[in-house]
N, C-alpha and C positions, 0 to 999 in steps of 0.2 A: 503494499499499499503505500508506503513511505517513498519507495522507489519512483511509484507511478506519480505521487506529488512533485517529486525532485524534477521529473522528466516535464511535467507540465509547467514548472516553474521556469525551467530553462528556455522553454519554446515561447511561453507568454511574455516573459520579460525581455524577449528578442536578445538574449545573451551571444556571445562570441560564436558563431557557426562552427568554423574549423580552425584549428591551430595545425597548420601542414609545414612539413621541411621538405623542401624540394632540393633533389640533388643528392649527389653521391660523392666520394672521394675522387671518382674519374672525373666529374664535372668542376671541382674545383679548380679556381684561378690559382696560377702562380703568386700572385701578389697576396691572396687569402692565407696560402699558405706559409708565406713568408713573414709577412706583417699582418696579421689578423688584428682586428679590433675587438675588445673582450667587452661583453655586455651581459649585464645581469638582467634577467626576465622575472618580472611579478606578475602571475595573472590572479585576477579576483573577479568578483561578480560584476560583469559588465564593464571591464576595464583591462590594459595591460599597460604596465610601466617597464620602460626600458632605461637602465643606467649603465653608462652614461648615454648621452644623446648619440645614437647611432650615425655613422658617417653615410653617405650616398644613400639616402632614402629616396624611393621612387614610388609616386600614388598613381596607380591605374584605377580609374572610376569607370565602373561598369552600370549597367541599368539598374541592377539590384544586389550590387556588393560593390566593396573597394578592395583593392590589393595595396598592401603594403610591403614593398621589396627592399630588402636591406642587403647589400653585396658585402663580402670580405669582412663577414663577421663569426666570431667564435663565442658562443654562449658560455657564460662563466657561471654563475649560480642561477637557480631557477626554482620557483615556489608557487604555489596555487592555494585560494583560499576557499576553491569550491571543485576541486578535483584533485587526481593522483599528481604528486610532484613530478616535473618534468625534468629529465638528466639528459643533457646533449655532450657527448665526448668530442666530438670533433668539429670542425670548421664546416658549416654549411652556408650557402646562400639563404637566408630565411624570409620567407613569405608568409603575411599574416591576411587571413581573410576576414573580412567583416561586414555587417550590413551596411547600407549606405549612410545611415544615419549616426555612424561613428565618426567622432573628429579627433584629429592629432593636435596636441598642443604641448608646449614645454614649459617645464619650470628652469630652475638654473643649472640643474645638473640632470635631469630627467626628461623622455618623450611619454609624454601618456595619451594612449588611444582609448576613446572612452564613448560608450552611447550618449547621445543627447538627452533622451528621455529617462534613461535610468542610470545617470552617472555617478558613479561614487566618487565622492573627494576625501582627501585624507586630512583630518583635523590639524591645524598648523597651531593653534594654542587652545590652551583651557577655557570652554564656555565659561563666559562670565557675565550673568545676566544682571541688567539694572533695571530697578524698579523705580517708575517715576515717583515723585513726591507732592509736586507743586500743583495744586489746583487751578483750573481755568476752565474746562468744559466739562459738560454733562454727558452721562453714557447711559444706555439702556438696551436692553436686549429680550428676546422672549421665544419661548420653544413652546407650539402647542397652545395650551391654555395658560401656561407660567409665564410670567413676565418678572424680571428681575432689573430693579433699576439702582444704579449705584448710587452711594451716598455721597461718594466722594469723586471728584475729577482730577484729570492728568493731564500733563503737558505733552507727553509724546509716548509712543510705543517703545516698548524694551528693544534692545538690540542685542544680539548674542552672536559671538564668533562661534561658528560651529566647524567650518569648512573653508580652504580656500576656494572662495567662489571665482578668483580669477583664473582658475582653470578653465573656467567655462567661457568662451567667448559671449560677449554682452548681447549679439542677436539672439543666441540659441538660449539664454537663461529663461526666458517664457516658456520654452519647451519643456526644461529639464526639471525632474524632482530627485531629491538625494533619499538615498535609503541609510537613515542615520541610526546610529546605536541606541541602546537603552539610555546610556548616560546624558547623550545628547538630546534625546526628546525629553528626559526628565528636566533638563535646563529648560528648555523652551516652556513645557508644560507648567512649570513652577512660575516662571515669569509671566505666562498669559492668565494664570488662576490668581496670581497677586494682583497684576493689572487690573482685571476685572471683579476683584474682591469676591472671587468663588471660594468657599472656606471648604476645599478639600483636602482631608488629611495628608500629610507630607507621606507617609508609607502608602497611601491609596495613590497619589499621585505616580509614585516610582513605579509601584507594580502596573500601572496604566502603561507606562512609558516603555518599559521593558517588554511587557506582551505586545504593546503595538508594534515595536520594533522587530521582533521576533515573526508575529505572523504577518505582518504587511510585506516583509521580506520574502517570506515562503511563498506568498501566492501573488507578488509582483505588483502591489498596490502602493500607491503614496502614502507613507505613514501621517502625514500630516493631514492628508484627506480622512483618514480614521480617526484621528484625532478631533477633528471638527466635527466628524458625523456623532462622536460620542458626546461632544459637547452639547450638541441640540436633541440628541435623543434622550439624554439623562442627565446632564449636567454634572457628569463624572460623579454620578451615584450608583455605585454598583448594586443596591438594593431596590432600586427605582421598578415602580410596578405602574403601569398605564390603568386607564379605564377599561382598555380592551383586553388587558392582561399580557401585556407585552411586558418582558421582564429583563433587568439587568442592566448593563453600561451600554449596550448596543439595542436594547428593546427588542429583543426576539421573542417569539412566540413558541410554546412547548413543541407544535407540530413542525417548526421549523428549526428549532434546535436539536431536538432528539435525534434525526436521521443524520444530520450533519456530525454530531457527537460522535455517532457510532461510528461514521465512517472515518472520521480522523482519530478515533480511540479514544475520546474523552469522556469523562464521568457523565453518566447518564441518569444519575439517581435523582431524587425528587428536587433537592435544592441546588444542584451543581450547576444550574442556569446562572446562577447568582455570582458564582465564582469568576473572579477578574481574568484570569486567564481562558478558562473555558468559555466566556461569554465574548471575550474579543475574538479568540480562535474561531469561533463559530461565526460570528457577526461578519470578520473579514473574509472568510471563505465565501459567505453568503454573497457578499459584495463582490468578490471575485467572479463567481456564478453569474451573477447579474451583469457583470462588466462583459463577460463572454456572450450572453444573451443579447444585450443592447449594443455592444460595440464602443460604447463611450461613458464616460463618468457620469454626465448629466441622466443619460438613460438609465443606467444601473441605480443612479438615486432615486429617481420617479418610479421605477420598479419596486426599489424596497420600500418607499412609502405606500405605495398603491397595489402593490402585486403586478405581475406581467400583464394580465389581461387589462387590469382598472388602468395601467398606465397607457396602453395602448389604446384603450377608449378615449382617454383623456386627450391623447394628441390628437385624434380625431373627432374633437369636441363633442364626443357622444355624452360625456358625463362633465361635472364641473371639477373632477380631479381633486376632491379631497378625500382626507383620512376619516378615520371615526371621529375625531375630535375636531375636525374642520380646518386642519392644515391644508392649503392648496399645495401641489407638487411643486409650482413655480417657486412660492415662498420658501418652501424646505431646501429646494436645490441652492436658490439665491443665499439663503443663510448659511449654509454649510459651505458653499464655494467661497463667500465673502470671508469666512474665519479661516479657511483653509489659507486663503491670499493673505492675511492678518499673521498667521505663522509663518508664512514664507518671508514676509517683510521682516522678521525678527532675525532672520540670517541672510539678509541681503537679498534675496529673490523677489524679481517682479512678479505680478499675478500670473497665474499660469494659465497658459493659451496654446494649447495643441491645434494643429491644423487636421480638421477632419480629412481622411483617406477612404477612398473607394476604389477597389480591384475589378476590372472589366474583363471579362475572358469571352471573345468573340468566339463561337464553337468551330471547330475543325481548322481547315487551313493550314494543316502540317503536312509534310512529307515523310512517307514510311517506305524504306527500301525502295526510294526513287519512284514511289507513286504518291500522287497529291490526293490527299483527303479532302474531297469537296463537300462530303456529308450528305444530305439526302440531294438527288437530282431529278428534276421534272421538265422534260424536254430538253432546252437549251439553257435551262435556270438551275442554278445551284446553291445549297443552302449557304455555304461558307461566305459567298459574296452578299448575301442579304443579313446574315448575322454581323459582318463586319459594318455594312451601312448602319445598322440600328445603334449598334455599339460605339461607333466614332460620334454619332448625334447624340447619344446619351453622355458620352464623354465631354462634349461641348457645353451640353446644358448644365451638366453638374459642376465644370470649372467656372462658368458664368456666376454661380452660387457661391462661390469660394471654397468649393472643393477641391482637394488634390487628388488626381485621377492618375492611376497605373492602367495600364490597358497591355495585354499579351502581346498583340499583333495590330499592325496599322495599315497593313496591306495585304492584298493577295499574292500568291505564287512564290512566297519568301522562304527560303530553306531555311532560315534563322528561327523560324517561329517556334517556340518552345512548345514541346510536348505536354500531355495533362500532368505528368509527375510532376515536370520541371516548374509547372504553373503554381502548383500545390507549394513545391519549395519555395518558390518566389513569394507566394502569400503569407507562409510562414515567416520569411526572413523581414519583409516589409511590414508585417503586421497591420493591414487595414482596418479599418473601423466595418466595414462590410465587403461582401464578395457578389458580384451579379455576373452569371454565366448566361449569354445570349445564343438561342439555339432557334430555329423553324422546325416544326415537326412534318410528318408524313405517314399517310396510311394507304398504301396501293390497293388495298381490299375493299376500301369504302372511301370513295371521294365526296361523299355526304358530310363526312364529320370534318367539322372546323372548330375554331376557337382557341384562345392560348391556355397555357398551362402551366402551374408553377409547381416545381418540386422542391423540396428540402430533406437533408440526412440527419442533422442531429436534431435532438428534440427542441433545443433552444432556436432553432433555425426558423420555427414556424411563426414566429411574432413578426420578423422581417418579411415572410411569406406573407401572413396577412395583411400588413401594412402596403405590399405592393399589390396584392390581388384586390385591395379596396380601391386603390387609385386607378388601376388598369380598368376595374370593372364600371366606374365612374366615366373614364374618359377615353380608352383604348378604343380605335375604330374597328379592333376584331374583337367579339365578345367571348366571354368565359365558356370553355367548355366542361370544366368540373374544378373542383375546389382544390387547394392546394394538398401535396399529397408526397408523403415519404418515399424517398427512393434513394438506394445505396449507390451514388454517383461518386467517382473519384475526386471531380473538381470541387466537391463540396465537403471534401473531408479535412481542410484546413481548420485553424482554430476559430477565426473570426465568423460571425454571423452571416451564412451563404444561402444562396437560391439559384437554382437554373430555371429561366423561363423560356417555354416554347410559345414564342411570340404568335402563333398560327400554323395552320396546315397548308404546306405547299400543293398537296395532292387536292385542295379544295378551291375551284376556281375563284370563289370570291375571296377567298383569303390570301389566296397567291397574288392577285390583281393589287391587293391594299399592300402585301409585302414588297412588291416591286415599285410600289410608288414612292418617289422621295418625299412628298408631302407628308404620305400617310407613315413613313417610317419615323420622320420628325415626331408624328403624333404619337405613336407607340412609344418612342423613346423619352417623349414628355410626360406619358402616363406612368412609366417605370420610375422616372425620376423624381414625381411627387411621391410616390410611396418610400422611396429612398431619403428623401428629404424630411419627411415626415417621421419618419422611423428613427431619424439622427438629432430631431428635436430642433432641426434647422427652421428659424421661423420665416426666413425670406424665400419663400417659396412660391 
């Protein structure tokens, strides 16, 4: 079980994909043998540190990964904080392969290559919180039906030196969060509770901080997001219990806690849900699962409050989007995000803002043993061209809404078009918020069958499928053939929420004429985009 959790963690947080050593003694250059540079390597969760700074580094940027090449390099010491140690006995031309969001930056003595989204920075000084004392402005906060108004006022928020933020290039800081240690989170949380005059016992603060550090790192979630969520769920009270019988720091109900506790090996006895570590473990895992379901933090928070079905209905304005005590999902999300950003400001990070990413896979269009895969063929028309036309239009629409779009191919008859397995590898590497695969259907035995169909593979994919189905049913020029359905498809096996859309039947004359029309392709793409944007909570749709 724990091995599987570790595997999920490595994939979900987009850790280093491969560390490869290229070459052999036969391939070594004469200069490397005669005068090699000795470099120590430290490999941690989501970073590589090379000391001293290697000579002759070459960076090759591909569409879905970066290559960092170092010539004439001898590895001295090597260590790893998340895998077995690496020992290299001879001189190798070293190549590091990382996702595209990894960046290289230097300190005075070292080169650090680290993820933008999950960068780990090394503390440079001991955390020293400063608590404001002079009163100038009043503050007030509320959660649910609770309102807490400060009796004192403050001049400025605390600032804590946790890590060397200068290691992160300024343009990337808004995309970055840090996996902080328990001690670092303890300093932040003590400063926050003092500043807002929340009377949480010191030992409770410490236990919350250390458990949050452990479980947020396990499941790849920003620990400051979890702390912000705890603040508004329970105000850091381990024995909090709501009118709807939600319990503990993260306000979990028994039917949520019990299966998660069994899965994680936690205590399942009657009052175990109130234990600080148990509650944070189960609540963080629950958030992790919600983030897999919805692809974004805001979506996960909305579903955490209202449930998956309730949140989807709220996105489509079918309900007011309130929980049992009247808290709307928009207010709930805003409070947590604002508190998270306040905590980020304590350590010198700007408000968190990560661009939404969609991966589009136009079906077929690959070469196999010299043969071109055109998909379904009806007369002189073939599926791969229709799929590409709709996919490119969908890409254009999403990009105009501020979405970053990766697409598996942009043209026909391209020998470099990636196969399905490589597309899935790319999906897990770039970690988009959602994946859309575009296809067209065919049934040679019944030309009367027509309509679009949507397929999903993972249980949590169905909410994305429902959102797109609703928008297509409202505005697609091709009617629905049947409800979204489970199907075990390779392209849907990646981590993010994923669906495959059969946009219509090429074997039906009505559908085919629509699929071949440029104007109707735009209409189909627009109907898909509406469902994607609604699912992602993008109000600019």
